[in-house]
C-alpha positions, 0 to 999 in steps of 0.5 A: 500500500502506498503512503497516504498523501499529506492532506490525508494525515489524520487529525489524531496524529497532529501534535503541537510542540510545547510553547515553552520547551524545557531548556533545563533538560536540554542543558543537562544533556548537552552539558554532560555530552549525552545522546538521547533516543528522543533526538537520534530517533526523531521521536514525536514526543520529545517536546512533551517529555522534555517539558516534564524533565524526562528523557531516554538515554542512548548509550554506546554512541549514536551510530548503529552497526545495523540498518533497520529501514524504519529507524532514524538513528544513523548507521555505519558498519566501518571502524569500531566506535569508541565506548566512553568509559565515563558514560555510565557516570554521566548518565547517572549524574544526569538522572540525578540532576533531573530527579528521575524516578524512572530511568530508561536506557537504550542503545544503538546495536554494537555488533562490533563489540565482543560482548555487543555492549552488554557489559556497558549496559551493566555499568550504566545500571550500576552507576544509576543505582549508586547515584539515584538509590532504590527510589529510581526504577531502571528500565533497559531497552536492549538490542538482540545481542544475537540472543546470546545468553552470556550477554543477557545474563551480564545485563540481568546481573546488574538488576534492572527493574524492567528488561525490554527488547522490542519485537518491532513488527510482525514476522512476515515483515521482518525482511523489509523492516529489520533485514539484519534482525530475526523475529524468532531470535527477538522472541528468544531474547525475552524468553531467555531473560524470563528463564534466567530471572523468573521474577523480572518484568519484561517488556516489548513493543511493536509498530503499526502501519507498516503493512501488517494485518490486524490478525498478524498483530494479534499473532505477534501479541500472542507470541510475546505473551507466549514467552512470558512478556509482561508489558506491551507497547504499540505505536504508529510508525512514522516515516523519518525521511524519504529514505525510510520505509513509507507508511502503509496505513495510519491506524485508527484509534479504535484499532489501537484500543482493540490491540490493548484490550486483546493484550490485557485479555491474554494476561499482559500485566500492562499494555499501552497502545496508541498513535504516539506510544513508544517504548519509553513514552510514559514508561514510569506510568505504564510500569506503575499501572502493571498488574501484580503477577 
C-alpha cells in the first residue's frame, strides 16, 4: 500500500510542540555530552517529555552497526566506535540532576563489540543505582545481542527493574523492516531473560502501519505473551525521511484500543497502545499501572 498523501494525515496524529520547551533538560544533556533516543530517533514526543524533565538515554554512541529501514538513528558498519568509559557516570549524574524516578536506557546495536555492549549496559545500571538509590526504577531497552545468553545474563546481573527488547513488527515483515534482525531470535531474547530471572518484568513493543494485518498483530501479541512478556507497547510508525520505509496505513484509534484490550485479555500485566506510544513514552506510568503477577 502506498503512503497516504499529506492532506490525508489524520487529525489524531497532529501534535503541537510545547510553547515553552524545557531548556533545563536540554542543558543537562548537552552539558554532560549525552545522546538521547528522543533526538537520534526523531521521536514525536520529545517536546512533551522534555517539558516534564524526562528523557531516554542512548548509550554506546549514536551510530548503529545495523540498518533497520524504519529507524532514524544513523548507521555505519566501518571502524569500531569508541565506548566512553565515563558514560555510565554521566548518565547517572544526569538522572540525578533531573530527579528521575524512572530511568530508561537504550542503545544503538554494537555488533562490533565482543560482548555487543552488554557489559556497558551493566555499568550504566550500576552507576544509576549508586547515584539515584532504590527510589529510581531502571528500565533497559536492549538490542538482540544475537540472543546470546552470556550477554543477557551480564545485563540481568546488574538488576534492572524492567528488561525490554522490542519485537518491532510482525514476522512476515521482518525482511523489509529489520533485514539484519530475526523475529524468532527477538522472541528468544525475552524468553531467555524470563528463564534466567523468573521474577523480572519484561517488556516489548511493536509498530503499526507498516503493512501488517490486524490478525498478524494479534499473532505477534500472542507470541510475546507466549514467552512470558509482561508489558506491551504499540505505536504508529512514522516515516523519518524519504529514505525510510513509507507508511502503509495510519491506524485508527479504535484499532489501537482493540490491540490493548486483546493484550490485557491474554494476561499482559500492562499494555499501552496508541498513535504516539513508544517504548519509553510514559514508561514510569505504564510500569506503575502493571498488574501484580
